[in-house]
N, C-alpha and C positions, 0 to 999 in steps of 0.2 A: 504493500500500500504506500509506503514511504517513497519507493522508487517511482511508482506511478504518479504520485503527487508532484515529485520533483520534475518528472518529464512533462506533465501537462502544464504546470504553472510556468515552467521555463519558456514555453512557447508563446506566452503573453495573452492567452485566451481570456484570462480573468483580469487583465490589467485595468479595465474600468473599475473593478471592485477595489483594487489596491489604491488607485488614484483617489477614489471617493473616500475611502476609509482614512487615508492620509490627510485629505483636506478637512475632514471632520475632526480628526485629532488636533490638527493645527488650530482649528477654531476653538476647540475645547481648551487648549492650553492658553490661547489668547484671552478667552473669557475668564480663565482662572487668574491670569496675571496680565491684565491689559496694558500696564505701563512697563512691563519687563523688569520689574524691580525685585523679583523673587531672589532669595539668598542662594538658592541652589538650582541647578538645571533640572528640568522636568524628567520624571520617570514614567515610562509607559510600560504597561503589562499586557502581553497577549496570552490569552488562554487557548490551549489547543494550537500552539504556534507552529507545529509541524517543522518544516525545514527552514523557517524564518523568512519566507518570501515576502510576506506582508510587512512584518515588523522591521526588517532591514530597510525596506523602501521608506517607511515612515521615519526611521532614524536618519536616513540620508537627507530628509526634507526638514528636519528640525535640529538646528545647530546645538551641539553639546548635549542633546537629550540622551538619556540612558534607557536601555530596554531590558526587560526581563521576559523571557519566553518560557512558558510552562507547557509541557506535553507529557502524556503518560508513557510514551514509547521511547525507550532508550535509543534505538537507531535514529529516531527523529531528533532527539536532543543532541546527539553527536554532530549532526549536520547543523542544527540550530546554533550550537556554540561557535561555529566557524562562519556564520552568516554575516556578522558585522562586528567590528572591533569594540563597539559600545553596547554589545548585547551579551547578557548572561543567560545560560540555559539551566533549567531546573526540571528534574523528572518528578512529577507529582500527579495525583488524580484530583481533579477539581472538586469531586464529590466528597473527598476525604478532608478537604480544607486546603487553604493556600499557605505555604510556608513563607509568608510575607508579613512584615510588621504592620500593626494598625496604622491607618492614616499615613501611608508612605508612598502611595501611588497617585499620580495626577490624572491619568486616563487609562482605561482598560478597553482593549479591543477583543471581540470574540467573533470570528468569521467561520460560520458553519461548524461550530464547536459547542460542547456542553457549557452550561451556565450554572453558577451558584450565587444567587442574589445576596444571600446573607453574608457570604465571604466577600463579595464585591463591595458591599457597603462598609464592611469592617476595614478593608485595606485602603479604600479611597480617602484621599484628603478632602476636607470640607470644600465643596464647590467642584470636586472632580466629576468626571463623567464615565459612563460605560457606553461603548458604541458596539452594537450587535448587528451582525448580518445573518439573517435566517432565510432559507429557501422558501419561496411561496409556491402555491399551487401552479402547475404549468411548467415548473423548473425542469428543463431538459426533456420535456414531454415527447419530443420527436424521437427520443431513444427508448421510451418506455415499452411500446408494443414490440418493435423488432428485436429488442434485446431482453425483454422480460425483467427490467430492473425496477427497483422500488419507486413508488410515487411519494409525493409530499402529502402528509395527512392534512385534512381540512382544519382550519382554525389554529394552526401552529403558532403564528405570531400573537394572536389574541390570548392564547393560554400562557405564553411567555410573559406578556404584560401583566396578566392576572397573578401569576405566581410570584412576580417580582414586587408587587405593589406594597407589600409590608416593609420592604427594605429600600426600594428604589422608586422614584417617581418618573413618569414619562415626561420627556422634555421635547415638546413639539410632536407633530404628527409623523408617523413612520414614512420614510421615503420609499417609493417603489422604484426598483431598478430592473430594467429589461435590457439584456445585452445580447444582440444577435452575433452568432459566430459561424464561421465556415470551418468545419472539422473534417480532417481526413481520418482514415480508419485507425491509424496509429494514435492519434489524439483521442479518438472515441474510446479505444481500449484503455488508454491511460486514465481518462476521466472516470470510467466505470471502476477501474482498478483502485482508484483512490477513495472510492465511496463505500458506504455500508453494503451496497449491492454486491461488492466483490466477495462477501462472505456467504452469499446466497446463490451464486451461480458457479458451477464447476468451470475451471479454467478452459477445458477443451470445448465445453458448450459455448462459453462466451466467445472464444476464438472463432468458432464456426459461424456464430451469429454476426459477428463483426465483419467477417469475410464476405458475408452475403449482402452487406450494405453497399450503396454506391461509393465510388472512390472519395467523394466529398459529400457532406450533408449539412444543410442549414439547421442550426440548433440554437435555441434561445435560453440563456440563463436568466432566471427570474428570482428576485430576492427582495426582501424588505431590509432597510437600514433603520434601526431604532436607537434612539439616544435616551439615556437615563441619568438622573442625578440621585443623590441620597434622599430618601424619603424624610 
């Protein structure tokens, strides 16, 4: 799954997601410290950071910012640790708690990864934000039927907001993101390989189904970007 994630993201198919997330983190940091007078550089935490694709880009865009990437997979953390000179990698399960000090994080990003609102509220500094990207219905639907991959359950984003409300408050309306992509068979195989569907389809079956697709396919990534502050 880690190799598939690295292969797919390195081709830039999800670059609109990384650009938008970075822009929202910059906005969150500016709102937290509008005159740039903070005594220390901002610290950004990404949960489910994988190979560091998103967080490294954000750190490149915010001078002197420090990053902490958390992932449950040791192979991912080994790549994450090398993704950027100002990035530290931690192996941890977000559901078991975050090995992070109270009120030490300026912004948290979660891109297609698990969430723990209580822990997010604990580690955020006052005024800090959580920026979450979740798939919406219709995400990669062009691949559902021919490959037999998992769909997005209805009401996913609404349940996330409801589950978070004791600890975090919604900051503005969720943004809808629709990203059209032209994917070749290799990119499609990598996309499925990095997703939960990879655990539900035998590799040989997936390979046969991908080979039966056209050489390129128009596919749309659909997601919501939601911003939260401490409740």
